[in-house]
N, C-alpha and C positions, 0 to 999 in steps of 0.2 A: 623807580628807575629800573631799567633792564640790566641784568648782570651779563653783559657781553663785552667783548673787546672792541666793539665798533664805537664810533663816535655817536653820541646821543643828541637827539633833537628834543628839546624840552618845551619849546613854545612855538606858537604859530608864527611869531615874528622871526625866530631862528630859522624855521622851515623856509619862509619866504626869502630870507637873506641867502641861505644855502643854495636853493634851487635857482636863485637869480644871479648868483656869482660864480657858480661852478657849471661848466658845460655839461658834464655827464654825471648824473647822480642816481644812486639806487637807495631807496628808503624802505626798510622792512618795518612795518607797523604791526606789532603783535604783543604777546605775553611770553612768560617763561613756561611754555607748555610744550607738549610732545609734537605738535605740528609746526611750532615756531622755531624751537631750538636748532633743528637740523638746518634750517634756512640761514639762521645767524651764523652757524659754524661754516657753512659754505661761503658766505660773504667774507668772513674772517680769513678763510684760506685764500680767496681770490683777490683780496686787497693787494697783496704783494705782486701778483701777476698782472692785474689790471690797474696799472698806475695812473691811467688816464680817466679812471672812474673814481668818484668819491662814494664811499659806503657809509650808511648811517642806519640807526634804528630809532624808533619812536614808540613809546608805550601806548598801546591801543586804548587803554582805559583812561589815559590822560585827557581831560576835557580839551586841551589844546590840539589833540589829534583829529579834531573835527576837520582840519584842513586836508586830511587824507580820507577819513571815513565818509565825507560828503561829496567827494568828486564824482562826476558822472561815470567815470571808468570803473568804479567799484560797485555801482548800483547792481544789486542782484548777487553779489558775492555772499557766500554762505559760511566760509571758513577763514580763519586767520592762520598765518599772517597775511596782511595785504602787502604785497611788494610792488612798489611803484618805481618806474624807471623814467627819469626826467632828462630831456635833452634841451639845453638852452631855456630852462624854465617851463617847458611844456611836457606833458605826459606823453610818452611814446609807447608805453606798454604797462599793463597792470595785471598782476596775477594774484590768486588767493590760494591759501592752504599750502601744504608741504610741496616742495619742489626738489628735484634731484639736481646734482651738480651739472649734469649734462643739459638739463632744461634751463638752468640759470645761465650757463655759459653760452648757450645758443641765443638767448635773448640779449645778453651783453654784446656778443659778436654782431648780431643783427642791428641792434640799436646804436651801439657806440664804436664798433669796429674791434677787430681782434687785438690782443695785446701785442706790443712791439717787443721783439727779443733783444 
């Protein structure tokens, strides 16, 4: 399990249920490494601001993470974490490796809309 304050996805069935029931979902699939931890921290900070988005993590080495590791959008990715943005169950954006807060918020705003004040 990942030691983050995000909600964890542990099975492929949980993943399918989450992306099928929540309109806007961001899933960070990684490890507790130097490229991943900053992305988890950004997501933890943004959860309060982006209430219309559900934030999750999934352990990259979990065999159940094949549901993320094998999607066409990540083909060719070389670094983790894989961050996948789902809208109504469909991938709308996927990134790999470390991201800045500005990069993440730009994707959230473009894919899901800005947070309401």
